[in-house]
C-alpha positions as CSV (number, residue, x, y, z in Angstrom):
1,M,34.1,-17.6,2.3
2,T,31.7,-19.9,0.3
3,F,28.3,-20.2,-0.4
4,N,25.7,-22.3,-2.5
5,A,24.2,-21.1,-5.8
6,M,22.5,-22.3,-8.9
7,I,24.7,-21.9,-11.9
8,V,23.6,-22.4,-15.5
9,E,26.4,-22.6,-17.8
10,K,26.8,-23.1,-21.4
11,N,29.3,-25.2,-23.2
12,D,30.8,-25.0,-26.4
13,E,28.0,-26.5,-28.5
14,G,25.5,-23.9,-27.1
15,K,23.6,-26.2,-24.6
16,T,23.1,-25.0,-21.1
17,S,23.0,-27.1,-17.9
18,A,21.9,-26.1,-14.1
19,S,23.5,-27.3,-10.9
20,V,24.3,-26.0,-7.4
21,Q,27.6,-25.2,-6.9
22,Q,29.7,-23.3,-4.3
23,I,31.2,-19.9,-5.3
24,S,33.0,-17.0,-3.2
25,I,31.8,-14.0,-2.5
26,D,34.2,-12.3,-4.4
27,Q,32.8,-13.6,-7.6
28,L,29.4,-11.6,-7.2
29,P,29.3,-8.6,-9.7
30,D,29.6,-4.8,-8.1
31,A,27.3,-3.2,-6.8
32,E,26.2,-1.0,-3.4
33,V,24.2,-3.8,-1.5
34,T,24.9,-7.3,-0.3
35,V,22.0,-9.4,0.6
36,A,22.2,-12.6,2.8
37,V,19.2,-14.3,0.6
38,E,16.4,-16.1,2.4
39,Y,13.9,-16.9,-0.2
40,S,13.5,-16.4,-4.0
41,T,10.8,-17.9,-6.0
42,V,9.8,-19.4,-9.6
43,N,8.8,-17.4,-12.4
44,Y,8.2,-18.2,-16.4
45,K,11.5,-16.0,-16.8
46,D,13.3,-18.2,-14.2
47,G,12.0,-21.3,-16.4
48,L,13.7,-19.5,-19.6
49,C,16.8,-18.7,-17.9
50,I,17.4,-21.9,-16.0
51,G,17.0,-23.9,-19.1
52,P,18.9,-22.1,-22.6
53,G,17.7,-18.5,-21.8
54,G,15.3,-17.6,-24.2
55,G,17.2,-14.8,-25.3
56,L,17.1,-13.0,-21.9
57,V,20.7,-14.1,-20.4
58,R,23.5,-12.2,-21.8
59,K,26.5,-13.8,-20.3
60,Y,27.6,-17.3,-18.9
61,P,28.1,-18.5,-16.1
62,H,24.9,-17.4,-15.0
63,I,22.8,-17.1,-11.7
64,P,18.9,-17.1,-12.3
65,G,16.6,-16.0,-9.9
66,I,14.6,-12.6,-10.8
67,D,13.0,-12.4,-7.4
68,L,14.7,-12.4,-4.0
69,A,14.3,-11.5,-0.1
70,G,16.2,-11.5,2.7
71,T,18.6,-9.2,5.1
72,V,21.1,-6.8,4.2
73,E,24.5,-8.2,4.9
74,A,26.8,-4.9,4.2
75,S,25.7,-1.4,1.9
76,T,27.9,1.4,0.9
77,D,24.4,3.3,0.3
78,D,23.1,5.3,3.1
79,R,19.4,4.0,2.3
80,Y,20.0,0.4,3.5
81,K,22.1,-0.9,6.3
82,A,23.3,-4.3,7.6
83,G,20.3,-5.9,9.3
84,D,17.3,-4.4,7.2
85,K,14.7,-6.7,5.7
86,V,14.3,-6.0,1.7
87,V,12.6,-7.3,-1.3
88,L,13.7,-7.3,-4.8
89,T,11.6,-7.8,-8.0
90,G,12.4,-6.9,-11.5
91,W,15.2,-4.6,-12.7
92,R,16.4,-7.7,-14.8
93,V,18.0,-9.0,-11.7
94,G,18.4,-13.1,-12.8
95,E,18.5,-12.0,-16.2
96,A,21.1,-9.4,-17.3
97,H,22.5,-9.4,-13.7
98,W,23.0,-12.3,-11.1
99,G,20.0,-13.2,-9.2
100,G,18.1,-14.8,-6.2
101,Y,18.8,-18.5,-6.5
102,A,22.1,-18.1,-4.1
103,Q,22.3,-17.5,-0.5
104,K,24.1,-14.1,-1.4
105,A,23.6,-11.5,-3.8
106,R,25.1,-8.3,-4.8
107,V,22.7,-5.9,-6.2
108,R,22.0,-2.1,-6.7
109,A,20.3,-0.1,-3.9
110,D,17.8,1.4,-6.5
111,W,16.7,-2.0,-7.0
112,L,15.4,-2.9,-3.7
113,V,12.4,-2.1,-1.6
114,P,12.1,-2.3,2.2
115,L,9.8,-4.9,3.3
116,P,6.6,-3.7,4.3
117,D,5.1,-4.5,7.9
118,G,2.8,-7.6,7.9
119,L,4.9,-9.5,5.7
120,D,8.3,-11.7,6.5
121,T,10.8,-13.1,3.5
122,R,8.9,-16.1,2.9
123,L,5.5,-14.6,2.2
124,A,7.2,-11.7,0.3
125,M,8.6,-14.5,-1.9
126,A,5.3,-16.2,-1.9
127,V,3.8,-13.0,-3.8
128,G,7.2,-12.2,-5.7
129,T,6.7,-11.1,-9.4
130,A,3.6,-12.7,-10.1
131,G,1.8,-11.3,-7.2
132,F,3.4,-8.1,-7.3
133,T,2.2,-7.8,-11.1
134,A,-1.0,-9.0,-9.9
135,M,-1.5,-6.3,-7.3
136,L,-0.2,-3.6,-10.2
137,A,-3.1,-4.9,-11.8
138,V,-5.8,-4.5,-9.8
139,M,-4.5,-0.9,-8.9
140,A,-5.0,0.0,-12.4
141,L,-8.2,-1.3,-12.9
142,E,-9.2,0.6,-9.5
143,D,-7.6,4.0,-11.1
144,H,-10.1,3.3,-14.2
145,G,-13.1,3.4,-12.2
146,L,-13.2,-0.4,-10.9
147,K,-15.8,-0.5,-8.0
148,P,-17.1,-3.6,-5.8
149,G,-20.4,-4.0,-7.4
150,N,-19.8,-3.1,-10.6
151,G,-20.2,-6.8,-12.0
152,P,-18.1,-9.6,-12.4
153,V,-14.2,-9.4,-12.7
154,L,-12.7,-11.9,-14.6
155,V,-9.1,-13.2,-13.9
156,T,-7.8,-15.6,-16.7
157,G,-4.8,-18.2,-16.2
158,A,-6.3,-18.2,-12.7
159,A,-4.4,-21.1,-11.4
160,G,-1.1,-19.8,-12.2
161,G,1.0,-17.3,-9.8
162,V,-0.5,-13.7,-11.1
163,G,-3.8,-15.3,-11.6
164,S,-3.9,-16.9,-8.0
165,V,-3.0,-13.9,-6.3
166,A,-5.1,-11.5,-8.4
167,T,-8.1,-13.9,-7.4
168,A,-7.4,-13.7,-3.7
169,I,-7.1,-10.0,-3.6
170,L,-10.1,-9.2,-5.4
171,A,-12.2,-11.6,-3.8
172,N,-11.1,-10.1,-0.7
173,L,-11.7,-6.6,-1.6
174,G,-15.4,-7.4,-2.3
175,Y,-15.3,-8.3,-6.0
176,D,-17.4,-11.5,-7.5
177,V,-14.4,-13.3,-9.3
178,A,-14.8,-15.6,-12.3
179,A,-11.4,-17.5,-12.9
180,V,-10.7,-18.7,-16.1
181,T,-8.7,-22.3,-16.0
182,G,-8.1,-24.9,-18.4
183,R,-7.4,-27.4,-15.5
184,P,-10.9,-28.4,-14.2
185,E,-8.9,-30.1,-11.0
186,A,-8.1,-26.5,-10.1
187,A,-11.7,-25.5,-9.6
188,D,-11.9,-26.4,-5.4
189,Y,-8.4,-24.4,-5.4
190,L,-9.6,-21.3,-7.0
191,K,-12.9,-21.6,-5.1
192,S,-10.8,-21.8,-1.8
193,L,-8.8,-18.3,-3.2
194,G,-12.5,-16.9,-2.8
195,A,-13.6,-17.3,-6.9
196,T,-17.4,-17.5,-7.3
197,Q,-17.6,-18.7,-10.9
198,I,-15.3,-21.2,-12.5
199,V,-14.9,-20.5,-16.2
200,A,-13.4,-23.0,-18.4
201,R,-11.0,-22.1,-20.8
202,E,-12.5,-23.3,-23.9
203,E,-15.8,-21.2,-23.2
204,I,-13.9,-18.2,-23.5
205,N,-10.8,-19.1,-25.9
206,E,-12.9,-19.6,-29.3
207,T,-12.7,-16.7,-31.6
208,T,-15.9,-15.2,-32.8
209,K,-16.3,-12.9,-35.7
210,R,-18.4,-10.5,-33.7
211,P,-16.4,-7.8,-32.7
212,L,-18.9,-7.3,-29.6
213,E,-20.7,-9.8,-27.2
214,A,-22.7,-9.3,-24.5
215,E,-21.6,-7.2,-21.7
216,T,-20.6,-9.1,-19.2
217,W,-17.2,-8.1,-17.2
218,A,-16.8,-5.1,-15.1
219,G,-13.0,-5.8,-15.3
220,C,-10.3,-8.2,-16.3
221,V,-6.8,-9.3,-14.9
222,D,-5.7,-11.0,-18.1
223,A,-2.6,-13.5,-18.3
224,V,-3.1,-15.1,-21.4
225,G,-3.3,-12.6,-24.4
226,G,-3.7,-14.0,-28.1
227,D,-7.2,-15.1,-29.1
228,M,-8.7,-15.0,-25.7
229,L,-7.9,-11.7,-24.8
230,A,-9.4,-10.1,-28.1
231,R,-12.6,-11.9,-27.4
232,I,-12.6,-10.9,-23.9
233,L,-12.1,-7.2,-25.2
234,G,-15.6,-7.7,-26.8
235,Q,-17.5,-8.8,-23.6
236,M,-16.2,-6.2,-21.3
237,K,-18.8,-3.5,-20.2
238,Y,-19.4,0.0,-20.9
239,G,-16.2,2.2,-19.7
240,A,-14.4,-1.3,-18.1
241,S,-11.1,-2.0,-18.2
242,V,-8.7,-5.2,-19.0
243,S,-5.4,-5.4,-17.5
244,A,-3.0,-7.2,-19.6
245,V,0.1,-9.0,-17.6
246,G,1.0,-11.9,-19.8
247,L,1.1,-13.9,-23.1
248,A,0.7,-17.5,-22.5
249,G,-1.8,-17.8,-25.0
250,G,0.6,-15.9,-27.8
251,V,1.7,-12.5,-28.5
252,G,-0.9,-11.7,-31.2
253,L,-4.0,-9.6,-30.8
254,P,-6.8,-10.5,-33.4
255,A,-9.2,-7.8,-32.4
256,T,-10.8,-4.9,-34.0
257,V,-11.2,-1.4,-32.2
258,I,-14.7,-1.4,-32.3
259,P,-14.9,-2.4,-28.3
260,F,-12.7,0.5,-27.5
261,L,-14.7,3.0,-30.1
262,L,-18.1,2.0,-28.9
263,R,-17.8,1.0,-25.6
264,G,-15.0,2.9,-24.3
265,V,-13.0,-0.1,-23.0
266,N,-9.4,0.4,-21.8
267,L,-6.6,-1.9,-22.5
268,L,-4.1,-1.5,-19.6
269,G,-0.6,-2.6,-20.2
270,I,1.0,-3.7,-16.7
271,D,4.7,-3.9,-16.5
272,S,6.5,-5.1,-13.1
273,V,10.1,-4.9,-14.5
274,M,10.9,-1.1,-14.7
275,Q,8.2,0.1,-12.2
276,P,9.5,3.5,-10.1
277,Y,10.2,3.0,-6.6
278,D,7.0,5.0,-5.2
279,N,4.8,2.7,-6.9
280,R,6.8,-0.3,-5.6
281,V,6.2,0.6,-2.1
282,K,2.6,1.8,-2.8
283,A,2.1,-1.8,-4.1
284,W,3.7,-3.9,-1.4
285,Q,2.1,-1.9,1.2
286,R,-1.2,-2.6,-0.7
287,I,-0.3,-6.5,-0.7
288,A,0.6,-6.7,2.8
289,R,-2.9,-5.2,3.6
290,D,-5.0,-6.8,0.8
291,L,-3.6,-10.0,0.1
292,P,-5.2,-12.5,2.8
293,M,-2.2,-14.4,4.2
294,D,-4.1,-17.6,4.9
295,K,-5.1,-17.7,1.3
296,L,-1.4,-17.0,0.3
297,E,0.1,-19.7,2.5
298,A,-2.6,-22.0,0.6
299,M,-1.0,-21.0,-2.7
300,I,2.7,-22.2,-1.4
301,Q,4.5,-25.0,-3.2
302,P,8.2,-25.0,-0.7
303,A,11.1,-26.0,-2.9
304,T,15.2,-25.8,-2.4
305,L,18.0,-25.0,-5.2
306,S,18.1,-28.6,-6.4
307,D,14.7,-28.4,-7.1
308,L,15.0,-25.7,-9.6
309,P,15.8,-27.5,-12.7
310,A,12.8,-29.8,-12.6
311,L,10.9,-26.6,-11.7
312,G,11.9,-24.4,-14.5
313,R,10.7,-27.2,-16.7
314,D,7.5,-27.4,-15.4
315,I,6.5,-23.6,-15.3
316,L,7.3,-23.2,-19.0
317,K,5.0,-26.2,-19.6
318,G,2.4,-24.3,-17.3
319,Q,2.2,-27.6,-14.7
320,I,2.9,-24.8,-12.0
321,K,0.2,-24.1,-9.5
322,G,-0.2,-21.4,-7.2
323,R,3.1,-19.9,-6.0
324,V,6.9,-21.8,-5.5
325,V,8.8,-20.5,-2.7
326,V,12.7,-21.5,-2.7
327,D,14.5,-21.8,0.6
328,V,17.8,-21.1,-0.8
329,N,19.2,-22.3,2.4
330,A,17.6,-25.4,3.1
């Protein structure tokens, strides 16, 4: 039995290439659950793994795809049976373990989460790691006291995957969302998701020598890091929190401790890869409840396996808007 998969190979000179090929089911790695994959998506890590790997891929040939959703085909684990709908994000699948860019995947039962009521597999992959991370970021802000009415909530990198979902969720929950973007043409898109204010990236990306500025933001979901995050910390309201989810602006943080000491600001690190099972279930249930499905539909860019090499290059250049949903059977 053969099926289609996006295979990344590396030649003797160290150069990689990606193409759709047919492989047999006995080539899949050993694990407890075989999933008939229906949809996947495209994240920044996927762009790295489709290309040179960015140090993430351990062994070639490789099947990328850090997210997948589909139907259990076979399972030796009692938690899952044939016919169950499941979703998988994280756990280094698509990096160290063959991932979702194939019509079948074999994965560990511990990595799976039952598909929540209110989502089908296509919408689950419109959410994907990006949306799952966005929900974790919002939950962390809530756990640290954020409530509607506290003031505007800033979302950086708002036109990207994490930012788009975070904007839609926060707006649906009643927050006043200020969306930061470097793409002026994305303003209408962000307003359609519920953003009430568009902040040009250059307005907030300039470094300042002042450790504190006017108290402006009641919370922040930050996908950028670097200079922008450093400046945002000095603009947070007293006791407010920033959920840090990305590093599009760099890994450095040229900040001082003053916002933490004088305003009690919290910097919350958000990791989606190794989240415990119970947290995953809670986040997916919140997604099904708090993310408007019409807004999610508006984010979707459909794709097939053959589109992935180009999409991988695009996402590394910051040229993807919203959420790519890959129909692996198209």
